[in-house]
N, C-alpha and C positions, 0 to 999 in steps of 0.2 A: 174389567181389571180396576182395582182400587186406584184412587187418585194419587196416593202416596207412592205406590210402586211405579205408576206411569211417570211421575215427575222424577223419580230416581233414575229410570231408564233413559229419560230425555237428557238428564244431567251427564250420564256416562257417554251418550252418543255425541253430545256437544264437545265434551272433552276430547274424544277420540278424533273427532273431525278437526279440532284445532291442532292437535298434536300432528295429525297427518299433514295439514298445511304447513306447519313448521319444518317437518322433514322435507317437504317439496321445496320449500324456500331454501333450505340448507343445500340441497342437491343442485339447485339452480344456480347458486352462487359458488359452488365448489371450484369452478374453473377461475372464477375471479378471485377467490380468497387465497389461492395459491399464488402468491406474488414473489416466489423466489427469483432472484435476478432482475427484477424490475426496479426502475429507479423512479422515486417520487419527488416532485419539484415543490419547494417551499421557499417563501420569501425569507431572506436573511434576517435574523433577530439582532444581529450586531452591526448592521450596515445602516448608515444614516444618510439621507439625502440622495442625490442623483448617483447613478453608477455608470461610469464610462471606462473605468480601468478594470478589464476583465481579470488580469493576472492578480491584482490585489484582492478582488472579490473571491477569486478561486482560493488564494491563500487564506483569507479571512474565514471562509466556510470551513476549510480543512482544519486550520489550527485553532479556531475558537469554537466551532460548533460540531466538530467531528463528522462533517459530511464527506462524501466521496469527492465532490468537487463543487465549484461554483462558477457562475457566469453572469455578465450583465446582459439584460434584455430589456427592450422597450414594450411596456404593456399599458395600454390606455393612456398613451401620450406620456408615460413616466418611465424614465430609465432606472430600473431597479436591479438589485443584486439578488439572485436566486441561488439557493443551496440545493444540492441533489443528494438524497439519502436513499438507502435501500428501503423498499416498500415494507419489508418485513421488520417491525420494530425490534425484535430480538437480534438482528444483525447489525443494528446501529450502536456503535460503542458509546455514543454521546460525547460531549466536550471533553477533551483531554485534560488531565490534571494540570492545574496552574493556568488554565484559560481564564480570561477576565470573566467575572460573574459566577464562577464555580465556588462551591463552598470553601471558605478560608481565603478566597482571592477577591479583592475588591474589583468593581467594574472598571472597564477601560476609562482613563481620564479623557476629558474633552480635548479636542485638537482642532487644527485648522486644515488637515488633509482630507482628500476625498474619502468619504465613508466614516469619518471620525465623528464621535459624539459631539453635539453642539455645546458650547459654553452655556451655563444656566443664566437666565435673566438676572439683572441686578436686583437685590433685595429692596423693596420699597421702604422709604423712611416712615417712621410712625406718624400717624395723623397728628395734626396740630390741635390747638385748643378750639378752633372754630368748629371743625367737624368731628372732634374726638369723642371718645366714649366717656370720658370723665369730665365733669364740669370744672370750670376754672375756680380757684379759691377766691373769696371775697377780697376786696381791696383793702379792708382793715385787718386782714389776718384771720386766723381760726380755720376751722375745718370747712371744706366746701359743702354746699347743701347736697343732701342726698338726691340721687337721680329719680326722676318720677314727676317732672313738671312742677308747676306752681302750687299744687294743691297738697303739699305736705308729704304725700306718698306713704300713707299708712297701709297696713295689710288689707287686702281686699276682703270685702265681707264674705262670709261662707255662703256657699250655694244652697239655694232652698227657699229663697224669697223671704218675705217678712215673717212668715209664720214659723220659722225655725227649721223646718226641714228634718223631720224624723226619719227613721230607717223605713225603706219600702216594705210593704206587707209581704208576707212570705207567699211564694208561689203555691197555687193549689186551691185557692178559695178559703172560705172561712172554715169549712168543716173538714178539710183534708181529703176525704173521699177514699174509696176502695181501691186496691191495686188493679191494674189492667188485667184482663183475663189472659189465660195462657194461650200461646199461638198454636194453631192446630198443625198436625204433622205434615200435612201436605204443603202448607204455606212455608214450613221450615225447610222442606226439602227443595221447594222452588227457590227459596232464598239462597240456600247453599249452592244450587246449580248456577245461579246468577253470579255469585261470588267467585266461583271456580272459573267461570268463563271470563270474568273481568280479570282475574289473576293470570290466566293464560295469554290473554290479549296484552296484558302489561309486560309479560316476559317476551312476547314476540316484539313489542315495540323497543324494549331494551336491547334485544338482539340486533334489530336493524340499526339502532343507533351505534352499537359497538362496531359494527362492520361498515358503517357509512363511509369511513375513509378508504376503506378497502373496495367496497362494493362498486364504486364509480370508477370505471376504468379510464373515462375521459380525464385528461390531465395527467395521466402517468406517462413517463418517458422510458423508452426502452433503448438500451445502448448497443451499438453495432460498430465493429471496426470499419473504418472508411474504405471504400472500394476505388477511390481515386487518388489516395495518398501512397507514396512509395518512400520506403526508408524510415529513418528515425524522425520523430516528431518532438520538436522543442519550441516551435513558434505556435502558440495557442491561437493567436488572432488569425494567422493564415489557415490553420486547420478549421477554425470556426467559419471562415469565409468559404473555404472549400466545400465543407459539408453543406452549407446553405445554398450556395450558388451552383454547385455541380450535382449535388445529391438530393436536394429538396428537404434536408433535415431541419429541425428547429434550431440547432446549434451544434458545435463541435468543440473538442478540447483535447489537449495532449495529456496522456497519462502513461505512467510506467506500469507494465504488467509483465511478470515473469522475466524481469531485467531487460525488457524492451520498451523503448519509448514509442508509443503508437498513437495514432489519430483516431479518436472515437467520435462517431456521429450520433446524435440523439434524436429519435423520432418518436411520434405518438405511438403508444402501444396498440391502439386501434388501427388496423391497416386502412380502414376506410377514410381516416382523417389525414393520411399521408398523401400529399399531392404528387409525390415523385419528383424526379429531376425536372427543373424548369426547361421550357423550349429553348433550344440553342446551346444547352449545356453539352460539354464534350461527351461523345459516345452515345448521345440520343439519336433516334432515327433521322438519317440525312445530315448528321454532323460528325465529322471524323473525330477519333480520339485526340486527346491533348498531345501536342507534340513533345518529344523529349526536351529536358532542360537540365540546367545545372543548379537550380534553386532547391531549397528544402521542400520535400514532398513531390517534386517533379518526377515524371517518368524517366527512367535511365535510357541513355543512348544505347541502341542495339550494338552488339559486338561487330567488328569489321568483318567484312566478307573475305574469306581466304583466297589468295591469288591462285591461278591454276598452276599445276606442277610444271617445273622447267624441263630442259632437254636432257638433263643427266639421267634422270629417272623416269622421264615421262613417256607418254604413249606415242607422241609424235616426235621424230628425231629432227634435229636442226638442219637447215638446208646447208649444202657444201659451200666453201669459201669461194669457189669460182663461179658460183651461180648454178642455175639449173634446178632440176627437181631433187628434192632430198631423196637419199637412198631408201629403198624399202627397208622396213624393219626386218632385222635378221642377223645383225652381227656385222663384223668387219669384213666379211668375205665377198665384197664386190656385188653383192646383190644376186639376182637371178635365181632361177629355180634350182634346187639341189639336184645333183646328178642322179640319173636313174639308178635303181638298185641293179647290180649285176657285176660288181667287182671292178678291177682296174682295167679291164680290157675294152677300151674304146668308148666312144661316146654314143654309139647307136643304141646300145642297150637292146632291147627287144627280147625276143624269145631266144633261148639258148640253142646252139646248133644241134641238128640231128645227129645222132650217134651212129 
């Protein structure tokens, strides 16, 4: 087989192999790349300093950054404000119009409240004559001496030494020389194969970088309605504590969904990274469920047990006023067994007389 044909076949095989690897990689991350309904956590861009006011952080993330909600959390010994967005960028509306920092709107002014931008440091005064850039004028008046030290400060001598420094000799030697010989066909094919391989590797790297934010499931938060909260939810701090202490979530927050104020808990989307309810939480093995209460989110009290039916329509008649056993059920007629069938004639009943 000629060398050029062999190199061309090698180039095609390498291209097909890299395309196959690319397809395998796409299939492998298909489950990760579909992030519909998942929540991604990002530090707030509009919060400054420590964060301990979760309600203010939540409002700041929604009103200024277009997030679903926000919450304060301690990470690496720092109390920070985190905003939670949909992991699908196309489902994030972005900052609402008029939010500080949006086009046509100035940034938020500095303030003294929690999370507000700090005041800028005072502008330093211009340097004085001792360390300044310009020399002081002479005592007798006139223009100050030019900067450059005691030696007058003329223009620096041109580079090139004492001998003037002419232009460098042209590249290629004295006689120029003949052009390089033409590249053989096999070498050209090999070079093209290397270029195609490099180009496909570059595309693969670009693809990896493009999905790097989606490809790592760790750090993503999944939202679930709380299993231990009952009724409407308007106390975000209590919902947050309930989700952490009773359900083992990262945090919780109250949100309105379909005209209902509900408590939502946020867990790591990787089930292996969720520790589950902590020991001793209500409802865990060996621990009874939380008792009913009257506070927000507490379990409701069970309905009262109905009382047994009374004597009027009940199954057991009331005892007589004079004492004794109650009459057997059967109406007003004194009790006793009913008369035997046989008509009015006697109490004996029995068989009819022989004719």
